[in-house]
C-alpha positions, -999 to 999 in steps of 0.1 A, spaced: -462 395 -771 -444 422 -756 -414 435 -774 -380 452 -755 -353 470 -770 -325 482 -746 -301 507 -763 -269 518 -746 -263 557 -754 -236 563 -783 -203 572 -779 -198 601 -754 -172 626 -756 -143 631 -728 -128 659 -740 -141 682 -713 -126 665 -681 -142 686 -652 -177 679 -670 -201 663 -645 -207 626 -659 -241 634 -663 -236 664 -686 -211 646 -712 -222 651 -747 -216 626 -774 -185 627 -796 -185 628 -835 -184 591 -834 -214 587 -811 -236 612 -834 -226 589 -865 -237 559 -845 -270 574 -834 -280 584 -872 -268 545 -882 -289 531 -852 -318 551 -862 -318 539 -901 -316 502 -888 -346 510 -866 -365 523 -899 -348 492 -916 -361 465 -890 -396 483 -887 -389 488 -851 -414 513 -839 -418 517 -801 -452 527 -785 -431 538 -755 -396 553 -753 -378 553 -716 -345 574 -714 -323 587 -691 -318 623 -684 -282 625 -692 -271 646 -722 -259 618 -740 -290 597 -737 -310 624 -749 -286 633 -775 -290 596 -787 -326 598 -784 -328 630 -806 -308 613 -833 -331 583 -836 -365 601 -830 -368 611 -864 -369 574 -875 -390 561 -847 -417 588 -836 -431 573 -805 -464 583 -793 -448 589 -758 -412 593 -744 -404 592 -706 -371 609 -692 -363 599 -661 -335 604 -637 -342 572 -619 -325 555 -651 -292 573 -649 -265 548 -634 -296 523 -624 -287 490 -615 -301 457 -632 -324 452 -605 -337 485 -604 -343 484 -643 -362 455 -640 -385 464 -608 -390 500 -634 -396 479 -663 -426 457 -642 -442 492 -636 -448 496 -676 -485 499 -685 -496 468 -702 -508 488 -733 -471 493 -740 -466 465 -766 -427 477 -777 -407 495 -756 -375 509 -761 -352 520 -728 -322 540 -737 -296 539 -707 -263 532 -694 -238 504 -685 -230 484 -662 -268 484 -653 -281 476 -691 -255 450 -697 -262 431 -668 -301 436 -672 -298 421 -709 -279 392 -696 -305 389 -668 -334 385 -685 -323 365 -716 -334 327 -715 -308 304 -711 -313 294 -748 -304 327 -760 -283 343 -741 -253 332 -762 -266 359 -785 -254 386 -761 -220 394 -749 -208 379 -719 -205 395 -685 -169 402 -686 -171 414 -724 -181 448 -739 -219 460 -744 -205 486 -760 -217 522 -766 -247 524 -790 -253 487 -786 -291 475 -791 -302 445 -779 -337 431 -785 -362 406 -765 -395 391 -769 -415 386 -736 -446 363 -732 -465 377 -708 -473 409 -689 -447 435 -680 -456 428 -642 -445 393 -645 -412 400 -662 -382 380 -644 -348 371 -647 -344 346 -680 -381 353 -689 -373 372 -721 -359 355 -754 -330 377 -772 -344 381 -805 -317 406 -819 -283 421 -809 -263 445 -832 -234 474 -828 -228 502 -842 -195 488 -855 -220 464 -877 -238 493 -892 -211 517 -901 -183 515 -925 -150 509 -910 -135 547 -907 
């Protein structure tokens, strides 16, 4: 059994309008959410063998906030994960080493949300927000996958958890 966690980066800042999208940092709310996600990962005993992370500043900062909680043995920063489509992300996951039992992917919408909906088995897809709803910043969707990464397919994973920073943080 494999476990896949899909984490959308925490809330980013739009305070510098001319800043390239790839270089947008987290805002204060995003930093708080990242810390809360890190605490949740500890509480839920989520310890990935492998972390895959987009190279955007906001995904790397999200990773930095959760790293003390997960201490993964391997981290891969990959530009291909930035703005990747669901189909590209699925192909990427199919290439993972089979030795990786628990994988955390930190990425972006819309690809991440579409991947989550695509992977979810029909009996568990209701645990995720529907296609026209939000997969908010900092949302974490978790899946159980029977079989090999190379055989991963649409509707081939059971949603085992879904949460948002709103559920973890007290109202501001």
